[in-house]
PDBQT receptor file of N, H, CA, C and O in Angstrom, charges set to zero:
ATOM      1  N   PHE A   1     -19.086  21.422 -35.008  1.00  0.00    +0.000 N 
ATOM      2  CA  PHE A   1     -18.475  20.424 -34.138  1.00  0.00    +0.000 C 
ATOM      3  C   PHE A   1     -19.507  19.368 -33.810  1.00  0.00    +0.000 C 
ATOM      4  O   PHE A   1     -20.658  19.680 -33.505  1.00  0.00    +0.000 OA
ATOM      5  N   ASP A   2     -19.096  18.145 -33.873  1.00  0.00    +0.000 N 
ATOM      6  H   ASP A   2     -18.161  17.892 -34.121  1.00  0.00    +0.000 HD
ATOM      7  CA  ASP A   2     -20.012  17.028 -33.668  1.00  0.00    +0.000 C 
ATOM      8  C   ASP A   2     -20.003  16.595 -32.202  1.00  0.00    +0.000 C 
ATOM      9  O   ASP A   2     -18.969  16.188 -31.671  1.00  0.00    +0.000 OA
ATOM     10  N   ARG A   3     -21.149  16.686 -31.565  1.00  0.00    +0.000 N 
ATOM     11  H   ARG A   3     -21.988  17.017 -31.996  1.00  0.00    +0.000 HD
ATOM     12  CA  ARG A   3     -21.260  16.328 -30.146  1.00  0.00    +0.000 C 
ATOM     13  C   ARG A   3     -21.071  14.829 -29.909  1.00  0.00    +0.000 C 
ATOM     14  O   ARG A   3     -20.852  14.414 -28.771  1.00  0.00    +0.000 OA
ATOM     15  N   SER A   4     -21.152  14.012 -30.958  1.00  0.00    +0.000 N 
ATOM     16  H   SER A   4     -21.330  14.349 -31.883  1.00  0.00    +0.000 HD
ATOM     17  CA  SER A   4     -20.962  12.575 -30.769  1.00  0.00    +0.000 C 
ATOM     18  C   SER A   4     -19.541  12.268 -30.310  1.00  0.00    +0.000 C 
ATOM     19  O   SER A   4     -19.320  11.268 -29.628  1.00  0.00    +0.000 OA
ATOM     20  N   ILE A   5     -18.579  13.103 -30.668  1.00  0.00    +0.000 N 
ATOM     21  H   ILE A   5     -18.758  13.916 -31.223  1.00  0.00    +0.000 HD
ATOM     22  CA  ILE A   5     -17.203  12.922 -30.199  1.00  0.00    +0.000 C 
ATOM     23  C   ILE A   5     -17.157  13.094 -28.684  1.00  0.00    +0.000 C 
ATOM     24  O   ILE A   5     -16.490  12.329 -27.988  1.00  0.00    +0.000 OA
ATOM     25  N   ASP A   6     -17.868  14.102 -28.176  1.00  0.00    +0.000 N 
ATOM     26  H   ASP A   6     -18.410  14.724 -28.741  1.00  0.00    +0.000 HD
ATOM     27  CA  ASP A   6     -17.926  14.315 -26.727  1.00  0.00    +0.000 C 
ATOM     28  C   ASP A   6     -18.485  13.088 -26.018  1.00  0.00    +0.000 C 
ATOM     29  O   ASP A   6     -17.976  12.682 -24.974  1.00  0.00    +0.000 OA
ATOM     30  N   LEU A   7     -19.523  12.506 -26.585  1.00  0.00    +0.000 N 
ATOM     31  H   LEU A   7     -19.936  12.837 -27.434  1.00  0.00    +0.000 HD
ATOM     32  CA  LEU A   7     -20.135  11.316 -25.998  1.00  0.00    +0.000 C 
ATOM     33  C   LEU A   7     -19.157  10.143 -26.003  1.00  0.00    +0.000 C 
ATOM     34  O   LEU A   7     -19.044   9.427 -25.007  1.00  0.00    +0.000 OA
ATOM     35  N   LEU A   8     -18.461   9.945 -27.099  1.00  0.00    +0.000 N 
ATOM     36  H   LEU A   8     -18.553  10.526 -27.908  1.00  0.00    +0.000 HD
ATOM     37  CA  LEU A   8     -17.496   8.846 -27.184  1.00  0.00    +0.000 C 
ATOM     38  C   LEU A   8     -16.338   9.037 -26.210  1.00  0.00    +0.000 C 
ATOM     39  O   LEU A   8     -15.892   8.074 -25.587  1.00  0.00    +0.000 OA
ATOM     40  N   VAL A   9     -15.850  10.257 -26.074  1.00  0.00    +0.000 N 
ATOM     41  H   VAL A   9     -16.212  11.039 -26.581  1.00  0.00    +0.000 HD
ATOM     42  CA  VAL A   9     -14.771  10.532 -25.119  1.00  0.00    +0.000 C 
ATOM     43  C   VAL A   9     -15.272  10.304 -23.694  1.00  0.00    +0.000 C 
ATOM     44  O   VAL A   9     -14.540   9.779 -22.855  1.00  0.00    +0.000 OA
ATOM     45  N   SER A  10     -16.502  10.691 -23.421  1.00  0.00    +0.000 N 
ATOM     46  H   SER A  10     -17.097  11.117 -24.102  1.00  0.00    +0.000 HD
ATOM     47  CA  SER A  10     -17.092  10.463 -22.103  1.00  0.00    +0.000 C 
ATOM     48  C   SER A  10     -17.156   8.970 -21.784  1.00  0.00    +0.000 C 
ATOM     49  O   SER A  10     -16.829   8.557 -20.672  1.00  0.00    +0.000 OA
ATOM     50  N   ARG A  11     -17.569   8.175 -22.743  1.00  0.00    +0.000 N 
ATOM     51  H   ARG A  11     -17.835   8.510 -23.647  1.00  0.00    +0.000 HD
ATOM     52  CA  ARG A  11     -17.638   6.719 -22.548  1.00  0.00    +0.000 C 
ATOM     53  C   ARG A  11     -16.245   6.127 -22.349  1.00  0.00    +0.000 C 
ATOM     54  O   ARG A  11     -16.053   5.247 -21.510  1.00  0.00    +0.000 OA
ATOM     55  N   LEU A  12     -15.285   6.608 -23.115  1.00  0.00    +0.000 N 
ATOM     56  H   LEU A  12     -15.441   7.322 -23.797  1.00  0.00    +0.000 HD
ATOM     57  CA  LEU A  12     -13.914   6.131 -22.971  1.00  0.00    +0.000 C 
ATOM     58  C   LEU A  12     -13.366   6.480 -21.595  1.00  0.00    +0.000 C 
ATOM     59  O   LEU A  12     -12.702   5.657 -20.965  1.00  0.00    +0.000 OA
ATOM     60  N   ARG A  13     -13.638   7.692 -21.124  1.00  0.00    +0.000 N 
ATOM     61  H   ARG A  13     -14.178   8.360 -21.636  1.00  0.00    +0.000 HD
ATOM     62  CA  ARG A  13     -13.200   8.094 -19.780  1.00  0.00    +0.000 C 
ATOM     63  C   ARG A  13     -13.825   7.197 -18.713  1.00  0.00    +0.000 C 
ATOM     64  O   ARG A  13     -13.158   6.832 -17.745  1.00  0.00    +0.000 OA
ATOM     65  N   GLN A  14     -15.086   6.842 -18.880  1.00  0.00    +0.000 N 
ATOM     66  H   GLN A  14     -15.628   7.138 -19.667  1.00  0.00    +0.000 HD
ATOM     67  CA  GLN A  14     -15.744   5.951 -17.919  1.00  0.00    +0.000 C 
ATOM     68  C   GLN A  14     -15.035   4.608 -17.864  1.00  0.00    +0.000 C 
ATOM     69  O   GLN A  14     -14.809   4.066 -16.782  1.00  0.00    +0.000 OA
ATOM     70  N   ARG A  15     -14.690   4.078 -19.005  1.00  0.00    +0.000 N 
ATOM     71  H   ARG A  15     -14.873   4.519 -19.884  1.00  0.00    +0.000 HD
ATOM     72  CA  ARG A  15     -14.022   2.770 -19.052  1.00  0.00    +0.000 C 
ATOM     73  C   ARG A  15     -12.616   2.824 -18.475  1.00  0.00    +0.000 C 
ATOM     74  O   ARG A  15     -12.135   1.848 -17.898  1.00  0.00    +0.000 OA
ATOM     75  N   LEU A  16     -11.958   3.969 -18.633  1.00  0.00    +0.000 N 
ATOM     76  H   LEU A  16     -12.348   4.762 -19.102  1.00  0.00    +0.000 HD
ATOM     77  CA  LEU A  16     -10.605   4.147 -18.098  1.00  0.00    +0.000 C 
ATOM     78  C   LEU A  16     -10.614   4.619 -16.645  1.00  0.00    +0.000 C 
ATOM     79  O   LEU A  16      -9.559   4.770 -16.029  1.00  0.00    +0.000 OA
ATOM     80  N   LEU A  17     -11.814   4.850 -16.100  1.00  0.00    +0.000 N 
ATOM     81  H   LEU A  17     -12.671   4.727 -16.601  1.00  0.00    +0.000 HD
ATOM     82  CA  LEU A  17     -11.975   5.416 -14.754  1.00  0.00    +0.000 C 
ATOM     83  C   LEU A  17     -11.248   6.753 -14.647  1.00  0.00    +0.000 C 
ATOM     84  O   LEU A  17     -10.599   7.044 -13.642  1.00  0.00    +0.000 OA
ATOM     85  N   ASP A  18     -11.367   7.550 -15.686  1.00  0.00    +0.000 N 
ATOM     86  H   ASP A  18     -11.894   7.313 -16.502  1.00  0.00    +0.000 HD
ATOM     87  CA  ASP A  18     -10.720   8.860 -15.773  1.00  0.00    +0.000 C 
ATOM     88  C   ASP A  18     -11.742   9.942 -15.437  1.00  0.00    +0.000 C 
ATOM     89  O   ASP A  18     -12.850   9.934 -15.973  1.00  0.00    +0.000 OA
ATOM     90  N   ASP A  19     -11.383  10.864 -14.563  1.00  0.00    +0.000 N 
ATOM     91  H   ASP A  19     -10.482  10.871 -14.127  1.00  0.00    +0.000 HD
ATOM     92  CA  ASP A  19     -12.266  11.948 -14.137  1.00  0.00    +0.000 C 
ATOM     93  C   ASP A  19     -12.035  13.164 -15.025  1.00  0.00    +0.000 C 
ATOM     94  O   ASP A  19     -10.906  13.644 -15.127  1.00  0.00    +0.000 OA
ATOM     95  N   ALA A  20     -13.072  13.663 -15.663  1.00  0.00    +0.000 N 
ATOM     96  H   ALA A  20     -13.989  13.273 -15.580  1.00  0.00    +0.000 HD
ATOM     97  CA  ALA A  20     -12.942  14.812 -16.569  1.00  0.00    +0.000 C 
ATOM     98  C   ALA A  20     -12.468  16.064 -15.839  1.00  0.00    +0.000 C 
ATOM     99  O   ALA A  20     -11.836  16.930 -16.444  1.00  0.00    +0.000 OA
ATOM    100  N   ARG A  21     -12.766  16.168 -14.545  1.00  0.00    +0.000 N 
ATOM    101  H   ARG A  21     -13.279  15.464 -14.053  1.00  0.00    +0.000 HD
ATOM    102  CA  ARG A  21     -12.347  17.351 -13.777  1.00  0.00    +0.000 C 
ATOM    103  C   ARG A  21     -10.866  17.307 -13.431  1.00  0.00    +0.000 C 
ATOM    104  O   ARG A  21     -10.217  18.349 -13.334  1.00  0.00    +0.000 OA
ATOM    105  N   GLU A  22     -10.324  16.095 -13.246  1.00  0.00    +0.000 N 
ATOM    106  H   GLU A  22     -10.850  15.249 -13.325  1.00  0.00    +0.000 HD
ATOM    107  CA  GLU A  22      -8.898  15.906 -12.981  1.00  0.00    +0.000 C 
ATOM    108  C   GLU A  22      -8.415  14.733 -13.832  1.00  0.00    +0.000 C 
ATOM    109  O   GLU A  22      -8.160  13.650 -13.304  1.00  0.00    +0.000 OA
ATOM    110  N   PRO A  23      -8.289  14.937 -15.129  1.00  0.00    +0.000 N 
ATOM    111  CA  PRO A  23      -7.991  13.829 -16.035  1.00  0.00    +0.000 C 
ATOM    112  C   PRO A  23      -6.566  13.294 -15.896  1.00  0.00    +0.000 C 
ATOM    113  O   PRO A  23      -5.610  14.054 -15.738  1.00  0.00    +0.000 OA
ATOM    114  N   ALA A  24      -6.452  11.982 -15.958  1.00  0.00    +0.000 N 
ATOM    115  H   ALA A  24      -7.228  11.365 -16.087  1.00  0.00    +0.000 HD
ATOM    116  CA  ALA A  24      -5.146  11.335 -15.945  1.00  0.00    +0.000 C 
ATOM    117  C   ALA A  24      -4.746  10.877 -17.344  1.00  0.00    +0.000 C 
ATOM    118  O   ALA A  24      -3.557  10.764 -17.643  1.00  0.00    +0.000 OA
ATOM    119  N   TYR A  25      -5.729  10.614 -18.201  1.00  0.00    +0.000 N 
ATOM    120  H   TYR A  25      -6.695  10.706 -17.958  1.00  0.00    +0.000 HD
ATOM    121  CA  TYR A  25      -5.450  10.033 -19.512  1.00  0.00    +0.000 C 
ATOM    122  C   TYR A  25      -5.832  10.933 -20.685  1.00  0.00    +0.000 C 
ATOM    123  O   TYR A  25      -5.065  11.071 -21.638  1.00  0.00    +0.000 OA
ATOM    124  N   ILE A  26      -7.007  11.542 -20.618  1.00  0.00    +0.000 N 
ATOM    125  H   ILE A  26      -7.630  11.430 -19.844  1.00  0.00    +0.000 HD
ATOM    126  CA  ILE A  26      -7.509  12.343 -21.739  1.00  0.00    +0.000 C 
ATOM    127  C   ILE A  26      -7.833  13.738 -21.234  1.00  0.00    +0.000 C 
ATOM    128  O   ILE A  26      -8.716  13.909 -20.392  1.00  0.00    +0.000 OA
ATOM    129  N   LYS A  27      -7.129  14.725 -21.740  1.00  0.00    +0.000 N 
ATOM    130  H   LYS A  27      -6.413  14.586 -22.424  1.00  0.00    +0.000 HD
ATOM    131  CA  LYS A  27      -7.377  16.112 -21.341  1.00  0.00    +0.000 C 
ATOM    132  C   LYS A  27      -8.178  16.833 -22.417  1.00  0.00    +0.000 C 
ATOM    133  O   LYS A  27      -8.034  16.557 -23.608  1.00  0.00    +0.000 OA
ATOM    134  N   THR A  28      -9.021  17.758 -21.980  1.00  0.00    +0.000 N 
ATOM    135  H   THR A  28      -9.138  17.982 -21.013  1.00  0.00    +0.000 HD
ATOM    136  CA  THR A  28      -9.792  18.593 -22.889  1.00  0.00    +0.000 C 
ATOM    137  C   THR A  28      -9.009  19.864 -23.160  1.00  0.00    +0.000 C 
ATOM    138  O   THR A  28      -8.585  20.550 -22.230  1.00  0.00    +0.000 OA
ATOM    139  N   VAL A  29      -8.816  20.178 -24.437  1.00  0.00    +0.000 N 
ATOM    140  H   VAL A  29      -9.160  19.621 -25.192  1.00  0.00    +0.000 HD
ATOM    141  CA  VAL A  29      -8.149  21.415 -24.844  1.00  0.00    +0.000 C 
ATOM    142  C   VAL A  29      -9.246  22.344 -25.338  1.00  0.00    +0.000 C 
ATOM    143  O   VAL A  29      -9.851  22.107 -26.383  1.00  0.00    +0.000 OA
ATOM    144  N   ARG A  30      -9.493  23.387 -24.589  1.00  0.00    +0.000 N 
ATOM    145  H   ARG A  30      -9.002  23.580 -23.740  1.00  0.00    +0.000 HD
ATOM    146  CA  ARG A  30     -10.603  24.296 -24.872  1.00  0.00    +0.000 C 
ATOM    147  C   ARG A  30     -10.543  24.841 -26.300  1.00  0.00    +0.000 C 
ATOM    148  O   ARG A  30      -9.493  25.298 -26.752  1.00  0.00    +0.000 OA
ATOM    149  N   SER A  31     -11.645  24.790 -26.987  1.00  0.00    +0.000 N 
ATOM    150  H   SER A  31     -12.497  24.418 -26.620  1.00  0.00    +0.000 HD
ATOM    151  CA  SER A  31     -11.804  25.261 -28.373  1.00  0.00    +0.000 C 
ATOM    152  C   SER A  31     -10.973  24.473 -29.378  1.00  0.00    +0.000 C 
ATOM    153  O   SER A  31     -10.865  24.877 -30.536  1.00  0.00    +0.000 OA
ATOM    154  N   GLU A  32     -10.387  23.359 -28.956  1.00  0.00    +0.000 N 
ATOM    155  H   GLU A  32     -10.474  23.031 -28.016  1.00  0.00    +0.000 HD
ATOM    156  CA  GLU A  32      -9.564  22.544 -29.860  1.00  0.00    +0.000 C 
ATOM    157  C   GLU A  32     -10.058  21.103 -29.937  1.00  0.00    +0.000 C 
ATOM    158  O   GLU A  32     -10.333  20.591 -31.023  1.00  0.00    +0.000 OA
ATOM    159  N   GLY A  33     -10.170  20.455 -28.781  1.00  0.00    +0.000 N 
ATOM    160  H   GLY A  33      -9.947  20.871 -27.900  1.00  0.00    +0.000 HD
ATOM    161  CA  GLY A  33     -10.569  19.054 -28.774  1.00  0.00    +0.000 C 
ATOM    162  C   GLY A  33      -9.986  18.318 -27.586  1.00  0.00    +0.000 C 
ATOM    163  O   GLY A  33     -10.066  18.794 -26.453  1.00  0.00    +0.000 OA
ATOM    164  N   TYR A  34      -9.400  17.161 -27.839  1.00  0.00    +0.000 N 
ATOM    165  H   TYR A  34      -9.335  16.774 -28.759  1.00  0.00    +0.000 HD
ATOM    166  CA  TYR A  34      -8.886  16.304 -26.778  1.00  0.00    +0.000 C 
ATOM    167  C   TYR A  34      -7.460  15.893 -27.098  1.00  0.00    +0.000 C 
ATOM    168  O   TYR A  34      -7.041  15.887 -28.256  1.00  0.00    +0.000 OA
ATOM    169  N   VAL A  35      -6.712  15.546 -26.035  1.00  0.00    +0.000 N 
ATOM    170  H   VAL A  35      -7.052  15.551 -25.095  1.00  0.00    +0.000 HD
ATOM    171  CA  VAL A  35      -5.335  15.090 -26.213  1.00  0.00    +0.000 C 
ATOM    172  C   VAL A  35      -5.044  14.034 -25.144  1.00  0.00    +0.000 C 
ATOM    173  O   VAL A  35      -5.482  14.159 -24.000  1.00  0.00    +0.000 OA
ATOM    174  N   PHE A  36      -4.296  12.988 -25.532  1.00  0.00    +0.000 N 
ATOM    175  H   PHE A  36      -3.940  12.887 -26.461  1.00  0.00    +0.000 HD
ATOM    176  CA  PHE A  36      -3.842  12.015 -24.546  1.00  0.00    +0.000 C 
ATOM    177  C   PHE A  36      -2.778  12.682 -23.697  1.00  0.00    +0.000 C 
ATOM    178  O   PHE A  36      -1.892  13.351 -24.229  1.00  0.00    +0.000 OA
ATOM    179  N   SER A  37      -2.849  12.510 -22.388  1.00  0.00    +0.000 N 
ATOM    180  H   SER A  37      -3.569  11.967 -21.955  1.00  0.00    +0.000 HD
ATOM    181  CA  SER A  37      -1.922  13.198 -21.503  1.00  0.00    +0.000 C 
ATOM    182  C   SER A  37      -0.778  12.308 -21.030  1.00  0.00    +0.000 C 
ATOM    183  O   SER A  37       0.034  12.727 -20.206  1.00  0.00    +0.000 OA
ATOM    184  N   LEU A  38      -0.710  11.093 -21.543  1.00  0.00    +0.000 N 
ATOM    185  H   LEU A  38      -1.370  10.752 -22.213  1.00  0.00    +0.000 HD
ATOM    186  CA  LEU A  38       0.398  10.194 -21.241  1.00  0.00    +0.000 C 
ATOM    187  C   LEU A  38       1.187   9.943 -22.517  1.00  0.00    +0.000 C 
ATOM    188  O   LEU A  38       0.642  10.042 -23.616  1.00  0.00    +0.000 OA
ATOM    189  N   PRO A  39       2.467   9.617 -22.378  1.00  0.00    +0.000 N 
ATOM    190  CA  PRO A  39       3.239   9.303 -23.586  1.00  0.00    +0.000 C 
ATOM    191  C   PRO A  39       2.637   8.094 -24.312  1.00  0.00    +0.000 C 
ATOM    192  O   PRO A  39       2.166   7.147 -23.683  1.00  0.00    +0.000 OA
ATOM    193  N   VAL A  40       2.660   8.146 -25.620  1.00  0.00    +0.000 N 
ATOM    194  H   VAL A  40       3.042   8.916 -26.132  1.00  0.00    +0.000 HD
ATOM    195  CA  VAL A  40       2.152   7.052 -26.444  1.00  0.00    +0.000 C 
ATOM    196  C   VAL A  40       3.344   6.346 -27.072  1.00  0.00    +0.000 C 
ATOM    197  O   VAL A  40       4.211   6.981 -27.672  1.00  0.00    +0.000 OA
ATOM    198  N   GLU A  41       3.376   5.031 -26.929  1.00  0.00    +0.000 N 
ATOM    199  H   GLU A  41       2.671   4.515 -26.442  1.00  0.00    +0.000 HD
ATOM    200  CA  GLU A  41       4.468   4.241 -27.484  1.00  0.00    +0.000 C 
ATOM    201  C   GLU A  41       3.896   3.280 -28.516  1.00  0.00    +0.000 C 
ATOM    202  O   GLU A  41       2.931   2.568 -28.237  1.00  0.00    +0.000 OA
ATOM    203  N   ILE A  42       4.484   3.258 -29.697  1.00  0.00    +0.000 N 
ATOM    204  H   ILE A  42       5.267   3.836 -29.924  1.00  0.00    +0.000 HD
ATOM    205  CA  ILE A  42       4.052   2.342 -30.748  1.00  0.00    +0.000 C 
ATOM    206  C   ILE A  42       4.847   1.054 -30.590  1.00  0.00    +0.000 C 
ATOM    207  O   ILE A  42       6.071   1.051 -30.725  1.00  0.00    +0.000 OA
ATOM    208  N   LEU A  43       4.156  -0.029 -30.307  1.00  0.00    +0.000 N 
ATOM    209  H   LEU A  43       3.162  -0.027 -30.197  1.00  0.00    +0.000 HD
ATOM    210  CA  LEU A  43       4.813  -1.315 -30.092  1.00  0.00    +0.000 C 
ATOM    211  C   LEU A  43       5.105  -1.997 -31.414  1.00  0.00    +0.000 C 
ATOM    212  O   LEU A  43       4.281  -1.983 -32.329  1.00  0.00    +0.000 OA
ATOM    213  N   GLY A  44       6.272  -2.589 -31.507  1.00  0.00    +0.000 N 
ATOM    214  H   GLY A  44       6.941  -2.601 -30.764  1.00  0.00    +0.000 HD
ATOM    215  CA  GLY A  44       6.637  -3.336 -32.691  1.00  0.00    +0.000 C 
ATOM    216  C   GLY A  44       7.109  -2.486 -33.852  1.00  0.00    +0.000 C 
ATOM    217  O   GLY A  44       7.342  -3.010 -34.942  1.00  0.00    +0.000 OA
ATOM    218  N   ALA A  45       7.254  -1.199 -33.646  1.00  0.00    +0.000 N 
ATOM    219  H   ALA A  45       7.065  -0.774 -32.761  1.00  0.00    +0.000 HD
ATOM    220  CA  ALA A  45       7.712  -0.315 -34.723  1.00  0.00    +0.000 C 
ATOM    221  C   ALA A  45       9.227  -0.403 -34.850  1.00  0.00    +0.000 C 
ATOM    222  O   ALA A  45       9.947  -0.443 -33.852  1.00  0.00    +0.000 OA
ATOM    223  N   GLU A  46       9.695  -0.431 -36.086  1.00  0.00    +0.000 N 
ATOM    224  H   GLU A  46       9.110  -0.399 -36.897  1.00  0.00    +0.000 HD
ATOM    225  CA  GLU A  46      11.140  -0.428 -36.322  1.00  0.00    +0.000 C 
ATOM    226  C   GLU A  46      11.663   0.987 -36.201  1.00  0.00    +0.000 C 
ATOM    227  O   GLU A  46      11.020   1.940 -36.642  1.00  0.00    +0.000 OA
ATOM    228  N   GLN A  47      12.833   1.118 -35.599  1.00  0.00    +0.000 N 
ATOM    229  H   GLN A  47      13.355   0.344 -35.241  1.00  0.00    +0.000 HD
ATOM    230  CA  GLN A  47      13.401   2.454 -35.401  1.00  0.00    +0.000 C 
ATOM    231  C   GLN A  47      14.584   2.679 -36.286  1.00  0.00    +0.000 C 
ATOM    232  O   GLN A  47      15.186   3.752 -36.250  1.00  0.00    +0.000 OA
TER     233      GLN A  47
């Protein structure tokens, strides 16, 4: 596992003002990685 991903997620959380202990945007999934915790909408996509 590459620790640089952890560093990048940490920087992203700082910019989003997201607290790792009580995340609003990016949650840590133990032994798996990270997941966005809000719905993601693709803009301009044809349905």
